[in-house]
N, C-alpha and C positions, 0 to 999 in steps of 0.2 A: 714480219718475215725474218727467219733466222738464216744467217749466211754460213754455209759450210766451208772448212778450211780449204777443200779442194777447189771449190768454186772461186773463192777469195784469192787464192793463189795461182788460179788457172793461166792467166796470160796478161801481159802488159795492156793489151787492148781492152780486156774486160775490166781490168782495174781502172784505166782511164774512163771508160764508159760509166762505170759505178760512180767515179768521182764527179763526172759531170752531172750525173742524174741526182746526187746528193747536194748539188748546189755550189760545188767548189769552183766551177768554171762559168758558172752562169747564175744570176740572180733569179728569185722565184718569179719576178715580173717577166722574164723573158722565156720561160719555160713554155713547151707546147701546150696549147689549149687543151685542158681536160687532163693533162698528165698530172699525177699526184706529186706533192712536194714530199721529198723524200729526206729521211735523217739517218745518219749513221750513229748507231748506239753501241757503245763498247762496254764489255764485261770481262772480268778475268775468271768468271765462273762458268761451268758448263750448263748446257740446257737440260736442267733436271728439276724435278718436282721438289728436290730438297735445297735447291740453290736459291737463295733469298733474291739474289740480283734477277734471276729469270722470272720468279713469281711477280716481283714488282713490275717488271716489263711486260709481262703477259697481261696482268690487270689493267696496266696503263693502255696497253695496245687496244684491248677490247673496249674499255671505257671510251677511249678516243674514236674509234671506229663508230661506236654508237651514237657519238655526238656530231661526227663530221663526215661520216661515211667513208668514201675512198679518196677523199681530198688530201690526207696526209698518210704517208706510209713509212713505217719504222723498220729499218732494216738492222738487225741484231747480230753483233759480231761477239760471239762468246769465246771462252777459253783464251783470252789475251791475244786473239788474232791480229789486233791492231797495234800490239806492242805491249812492253812492260807498263804496269800502271803509272809509274812515274812519268814515263814518256807520254803516255796517252793524255795525262793531265795537261801536258803543255800543248798538245794537239787540240784539245778542247779549248784552251785559252785562245789559241790562234785561229781556230775555227775549221781546222782540217778534219775533225771529228766533231760531230754536233752535240752529242750526250754521252755521258759517262755514268754508269752505276757501279759504285764502289763503296768501300767502308770510309768513314770520314777521316780515317788516319792517313790516307795517301794525300789528301788535300793540305796537310800540314807541311808538305814539301813546297807548297806555293804560298800558303798563309799560316806561318808557324804558330800562330795563336790556337789554331784548331788541334794542336798537339794536347792541349788541356783534356780533351775527351778521351786520349789514349793513356791517360795516367792511371796506374793500377789502383782499384779499389775506390774509384771516384763514385760510381753508381752502385747502389746496393741490389738493384733489380732493374728490368726494363721498365717496369711501371714508374720507379723512382726517375729513371732517364727521361721517359716520356713527360712526366710532370715538369721536369726542369726545362727540357727543350721547349715545350709549349707554353711555359711561362716567361720566356724571353731569351733563353740561352740559343735557341736556334736563330731567332732574328738578330741577335748580336754577331754571330758568325755570318750569317747571310749578308749583313751589311759590309763586313770586311771583304767578302769574296767578291761582292759586286763592285765595290769601289775600287779595289786594287786590281783585280783580275777579270772584271766584266763577267763574272760567273753568277748565274742565277740558280738557286736551289729549288728544284720542283718538289722535293719532299724529303723527310727524315724518316726513313724507314728503319726497320730492326733486322739484325741477323736472327738466325734460328738458333737461339741459345747463347748463353754466356760463353766468353772464351776461357778455356781451361788448357792445361798441360798435357800433351799426349807424348809418350816417349817408347822406345823400342825395348827397354827393360824397365821393369816396375819401379816406381818411385812411390814412397808412402808418405812423406811429409816434406816440410820446407827444408830441412837439413839434407834431405836426399836430393835436392836440386843443386847442391853446390857443384861447381864446374861442369854441369850438364850443358852440352852445346845444344841451344834451342834456336830454331829458326823464328826470327821476328820479322815484322814489317820494317822497312828501312825508314823509321820514323824515330827521332830522338826520344820521345816519351816512353816508347816501347823498350828501347835499348836500356834507358836508365832505370826503368822499373824492374827489369830482369837482372840487371847488375845488383841492385840492392837485395833483390831475392836469392843472390848467390850463384845464378846461372851464368852462362857465357852466351850472350846473344849474338846471333849470326844473321845479319839482315840479307836475305835473298828472295827473289821474286817468287810467288806462290806457285807459279807454273814450272819452277826448277825444283820444288821441294820433294816430290816423290823420289826422283832420282837422287837428290842429296840424301835422303833417308836410307835408299838402298845401298848407296856407296860408303855410308858413314861420315860423310861431310858434316852432318848434323846427328845428334842423338834423339831429337825430337822436335816439337814446335808447339805453338799454342794457338788454338782456333776453336770456333764453334762446332758443335757435333754435327749439324746438318752439312756443313762444309767438308768435315772429314769423310762423312758418308758419300756425298756427291762426287768427291774428288778420289775416292777409294784409298785414302791415306791409311784407313785401318788395315790394309794389307800389309803394311810395313811399320805399323806402330800400333801395338796391341794393349797399350795401358794408358789410362788417363787419371791424373790426380786432378779432382775437380776443385781447381782454386777459385773458379768463377771470379777471376780478377778483373774481367773487363765486360761490361755492357755496352760494347760500341755501337753507335748508330751507324746507318747506312745513308749515304748521300746519293740522290738522284739530281745530277747537275747537267745544265745546258750552258753553252758558252754564248756570248753576245751575238756572234754571227749566226749561230744556230736560232737563237730566239728570234733574231731578225727575219728569219725565213718564214715564221708563222705569220700569215696575213692578219691584218689588225681585226677583221670580222671573225676570225676563228681563235683568237688569242684567249678570250674567256673560256671557251670550251677547252682549249688545250690545257689550261691551268687548272680547270675543274676536273678533267679527267685525271691529272697528276694528283690532286688532293685526294680524289676517290681511291686511286690506287694505293696511296700511301696509308689511308685508313684501313683499307681491306688487308693490306700486307702486314700491318701491325697486328691486326686482329688474329691472324693465324700463326704468328710467330711462335707463341708458346706452345701451341699443340704441336707444330712441326719439330720444336726442339726436343719434346717428349717422345715424340715417334721416332725420331733420329736416334736418340740414345737407347731406346728399346731395341731398334734394329742393329745398332752397333754391338750391343750386348750379344745378340744372336750370332752375329759375325765374328765373335771371339774377343771383343774388347772388354777389358776389366776396368771398371770405374772404383776409384778409391776416394772416399771423402777427404777433404782438406781439413785437418784438426782445427777446431775453433780457436785454439790457443795459438795456432801458427797464423791464422788469419789475423788475430788481433795484435799479434807481435809484429807483423810485418806491415799492417795497415798504418801503424803510427809513424815509424820512420819514413815511410813513403810519403805520408801527408806533411810531416814536420820538414822533410828535406825537399821532396820534389815538388810539392805544390807551392811551398813557400818560394822556392827558387824560381818557379815558372811565373808566379806573380810578380816578382821582382823584376824578372827579365822582360815580361810582357805585362805591364800594368793594366792594360785594357781587359785582361782577363779577370781582374779581381771581382767585378760584378758576377762573373759566370761562376766562380767558386762560391760566392754569397748565395747565389740563386740555387746552386745545388744542394748547399747545406740547409736552405730554408725549405726545399722541396722534400726533405726528409720526413 
């Protein structure tokens, strides 16, 4: 079920009733007999076939229904309706929101080691990223999230395409990024990566980006093509420098209180549905990225290839500086970098 903004903001009584239904005021054991167990699921993306969050959610919802029928209901809150992502992370940790679908980046605000996944040019492709994640990188971070924050990762999905730089005026190469104000996620790895690339990183929430582009608060941003399409950012940023600097994974996370709401006899089915959704979502990611880029071109976006020499020139200082600094600051991530290198 998708919750509209109007319905969500309708009245205090409605919100209270929704909270009660989602298990905030009552444990599943005392719910009315036959009533479904409801879960509040947050996303910053819209309900759109080009939104990776929604595609994973829809796949999960269908797989879950096939396995448990109407015993579990998922209430989907898109477009950041439950708050800024950094705030929703805390809500998932304490249990006022059950689940969250988001880029791995924002979880670095809770477990900083996850910032390793946001360092520029870490992965060469999503195939490379998948190989590393499935070979142990994912389990390393899952253990940290569970031990420190009580968070379980239901799946590591993919966004629809690598992240590149989109701007209001054309940028042809690395030198052209100098002093360009780019919106980035409020994560240290993003900020430091773009500082090395010569840009001026401006960390603001994605739901404020469209207005920030319109008003000139930022000159551009970095994101994947499907998100640009689904959020209509192409209306205010017509140029893309295909840096392909980040193949960041998507995390589908559930908090300790949320997971505790799943009855023991349904837990295997719940987790199996999440695995199925993750496999299916990954499988369509590449085609969605290609489709999104073609559609953006039709809508007037000009794509410029990032010069190979520029990529090589910037990848080395990022590796020598940021990767080394990150491993020094967070020694537990050294096996992660080793596994990523081995997966090449």
